[in-house]
N, C-alpha and C positions, 0 to 999 in steps of 0.2 A: 353476471355470468352464471350458467346453470350449476357449475361445480361449486361456486361460492355459496349458492343456496343450500347445496347438500352439506357443505361444511357447517353452515349455520344450524341446519336441522340436527346435526350430530351434537352441536354445542347445547342446544335446547334440551335434547334428551338427556344429556349428561347432567344437567342441573338438577333434574328431578329423579335421579336414580342413585343407588348406592355405588360406592366406589368399586365394589366387587363386581358390579355389572358393566363397568366401563369397557373392559376388553371385549366383552361379548358384543356390546353395541358397535364398537369400532369395527370389529370383524364382519358383523352383519352388513354394515353400511358399505364397507369397502368391497365386499363380495357381491354387492348389487351389480348385476351385469350391465346396467345402464350408467354406472357411476365411474367416470374417468377422472379419478381424484386429482391427478397432476396434468391433465390434458394430454396424456400420452398418445391417445388415439389420433388426435388432431396432428400432433407432432409427427407421428409415424406416417400419416397420410401425406404431409408436406414433404417429408424426407423421400418417400417413394416417388412423389411427383418431381422433386429435384433430380433424383437419380435418372428418371426417364428423360427429362428434358436435357440432361447433360450427356445422354448417350449419343455417340457420334453417328450410329446407324439411323437413329430417330431423326437427328438433325439433317442428315443427308437426304433421307426420304422426303422430309418436308421441303427442302430446297428443290428437289426434282419435281414433286407434285405441284409446287407453286409455279415453277418455270414451264411445266407441261399444262398449266391452266386447268388443273383438276379442281374446279370450283366447288364440287360436291364434297371435297375433303377439307377445305379450309374456309374460314370466314373471318374478316376483320370485324371485331365486335365494338371497337372504340378507337377513335383517333385521339391520342393523348395530347399531341401538339403537332402543329403544322405551320412552320414559319419559314419564309424566304425573304431575304433583304431586297431592297431596291438596287439590284446589281448594276443597272445603267448609271444611276446617280453615284453609287459608291465606288464603282470601278472594280468590284470583286463580288464573288458569289458565296453567300452563307446559306446553309440549309440545315433545318432541324425538323425531323419527321418521326413521330413515335406512335406506334399502334399496339393494340392488344388483339390477340387472335384466339380462335379455337381451331384445333386441327385434329382430324380423325386419323389416328395412326393405326388403331386396332378397332375394327367395326364392332367388336363385342364389348367395348368399354366406352365410357364417356369420353368426349373429346378432350384432348390435352389443352391446357390454357397457358399462354405465355405472351410475352411482348417483345417488340423489336424497336430499337432506336437507330436512326440514321442521322449522323451529325457530321457536318463538315464546315470548316471556315476557310475562306480564301481558296475555294475549290477552283481548279484550273478549268478554263473553257475557251471556246472560240465561237464566233457568230458569223453566219452567212446570211445573205439577204438577196431577194429579187424585188425589193420594194421599188415601185415607180410612183412618184408623187402626182402624176397626171398633169394635164395642161388645161387651163381655163382660156377659152378662145372667145369669150364674150357672150356666147350663146350655148345652151346645153347641147344641141345636136353637134356642134363643132368642137366640143370639149372632150377631153379624155379623163375619166375618173381615176383616182389612185388605185393601185393594184399591188398584189404581192405582199410580202412581209418579211420578218426576220425569224431566224431559228438558231438554236444551238446546234452546230454541226460537230462539235466535240465537247465532251465533259470528262474531266479526269475523275472517273468514278472512284478510283483508288484513294482519292483525297477525302472520301467520305467514310467515316468509321461506323461499323455495324456492331451493335451490342444486343444481346439476348437477355431477358430478365423474367423472373417469376411475377405473376400478377396477384399473388395472395398477400397477406399482411406482411410477410417477410420481405417481399420485394427484392429478393436476392438476385445479383447478377449471375449469369450462367456463361461459362466459357463456350463460345460458339465455335467449337473445334472443327466441325465439318466445313463451315464457311472459311475459316482461317487456312485450312489445308486444301481447299479447292483450288483448281487452276485459276489464274488471274482472269482468264476469259469467262469462266463461270461466275466468279465474283462480280465482274462488271455486268454480266447479264442479269444477275440477281438484283443488284442495286438499281440498274437501269429500269428493269421491269417494275420494281416497287415505286420508283420516284418519277418516271416520265410524265404520267398524268397529273401528278401533284405539281410538278414544275410548270406544266402548261397552264394549269388552272390558276395557280397563285403567283407564278412568275410572269404571266402574260406573254409567254413566248413558246413557240413550238420546240420540240426536241426531235432532231433527225440525225442522230449519231450512228456510227457503224453498228452499235448493239441493236438498233431497231431493225436491222436487216440480217441479224443472226438469230439462231435459236438453239435450244439446249440439245436437240437431237443431233446437231452437227458436231457437238463436242465429244461425244462418246462418254460423257460423265454419268449419265443416268441409264 
C-alpha cells in the first residue's frame, strides 16, 4: 500500500541522519499533502458514503426512481448471486438474488454504489394454468398441439427478506429504513419488480400476480 511505502521511506531517511533531525523529518513527511498516514482520507470517504446510503430520504428516492423505471438514474452493475430451487420437485420456493448497483442521487456527484439482497425460504405461492396437452389423432392435420402453460398467480412477497449493503471493502450492512417503513403494497411492488423477470428466467414459469397489474403512481407513495 502507498502509505506503507511512505513509512518505509521515513525509516530509511532516519537511518542516515542525526537524532536531532528526526523530528524535522517526521514533520516534513506527515505534512506532505499527499500522505494520508493512517488512511484517514479513505476512512472519511467510506463514512460519508455510509451516511448517505443510510439516509432515509436517499433510500425512498431510490425506491421511487426504480419503481418509476427511471433507468437513466440507476444501473445494475453486477449480479452477485441468482438462485432459485426446483420448486415443483421440492414442493416449496426458495429464492436468493443479490445485485450491486450504481444510483444517481445528485447529478453533480458520482453515482452512489450499494447492493441489495433478496432472500426467501419456503416462500408462499400458488400456481394457475391454462395448459392443454393436445390430442394426437394419427395425422398432423387432425391433431391438436399442446398449448398454454403455468404461472404463479400469487407469491407471498413478504416472505422475502430485503437487505441493503455497501460494496466497498467494509461490506457493511445498511438499515433499509425507507423500505421497512414503506406500506406493504409498496414493499410488494418493489420486490415483485426486482424479481419477476429473474423468476421467469430461472424458475421456468411466468409471474402474473396482482402486483403486475399495479403501479407506484396508484399508491401515492412517490
